[in-house]
C-alpha positions as CSV (number, residue, x, y, z in Angstrom):
1,M,-0.6,-41.9,0.7
2,N,-2.2,-38.9,-0.7
3,P,0.3,-36.2,-1.9
4,T,-2.2,-33.3,-1.6
5,A,-3.1,-34.0,2.1
6,A,-1.1,-32.0,4.6
7,P,0.4,-33.8,7.5
8,A,-1.7,-33.7,10.6
9,G,0.1,-31.9,13.4
10,P,-1.1,-31.1,16.8
11,T,-3.7,-28.5,17.1
12,T,-3.6,-25.9,19.7
13,A,-6.4,-23.6,20.9
14,P,-5.8,-19.8,20.6
15,A,-4.4,-18.2,23.8
16,A,-6.8,-16.5,26.2
17,P,-6.4,-12.9,26.4
18,V,-4.3,-11.8,29.5
19,T,-6.0,-9.5,31.9
20,P,-3.9,-7.5,34.3
21,A,-4.4,-8.1,38.1
22,P,-6.2,-5.4,39.9
23,V,-4.0,-2.9,41.8
24,T,-4.4,-3.2,45.5
25,S,-2.6,-1.6,48.4
26,P,-0.1,-3.6,50.4
27,T,-1.3,-5.1,53.6
28,R,-0.4,-3.5,56.9
29,G,-0.5,-6.6,59.1
30,V,-1.5,-5.8,62.7
31,R,-1.5,-2.2,62.1
32,G,-4.2,-2.6,59.5
33,G,-6.9,-3.2,62.0
34,I,-7.1,-7.0,61.9
35,G,-6.1,-8.7,65.1
36,G,-3.5,-7.7,67.4
37,A,-3.5,-5.8,70.6
38,S,-5.3,-2.4,71.0
39,G,-2.4,-0.9,73.0
40,A,1.2,-0.6,72.1
41,G,3.7,-2.9,74.0
42,P,3.3,-5.6,76.5
43,S,0.8,-5.2,79.4
44,G,1.7,-5.4,83.0
45,W,0.3,-8.9,83.0
46,D,2.7,-10.0,80.2
47,V,5.8,-8.6,82.0
48,G,4.8,-10.3,85.3
49,V,4.3,-13.6,83.5
50,G,7.8,-13.2,81.8
51,L,9.5,-12.3,84.8
52,A,8.0,-15.3,86.6
53,F,9.4,-17.6,83.9
54,V,12.8,-15.9,84.0
55,T,12.9,-16.4,87.8
56,G,11.8,-20.0,87.6
57,A,14.4,-20.8,84.9
58,S,17.2,-19.1,87.0
59,F,16.2,-21.2,90.1
60,A,16.1,-24.4,88.2
61,A,19.6,-23.6,86.7
62,G,21.0,-22.9,90.0
63,Y,19.5,-26.0,91.5
64,A,20.9,-28.1,88.7
65,L,24.3,-26.7,89.0
66,R,24.5,-27.2,92.9
67,H,23.1,-30.6,92.5
68,R,25.7,-31.6,89.9
69,R,28.6,-30.3,92.0
70,R,27.3,-32.1,95.1
71,A,26.9,-35.4,93.2
72,R,30.6,-35.5,92.3
73,P,32.5,-35.4,95.7
74,G,36.2,-34.8,95.5
75,T,36.2,-32.5,92.4
76,R,36.4,-28.8,92.8
């Protein structure tokens, strides 16, 4: 062992300089002009389809309740 030799340690590269991120404005989502409907709110077609689904679900629930009550005679 050589007394004048320094112990070999892990070598590290100098750190790269940190550059700040560019300042950007926050995104505005649909109002930013990328995608979305041109008008505000649902159209008449959207409302009609929604009402059709609600009406169908109501009839299906009513049928299921009536069918269950008729399937169990003697219980009221």
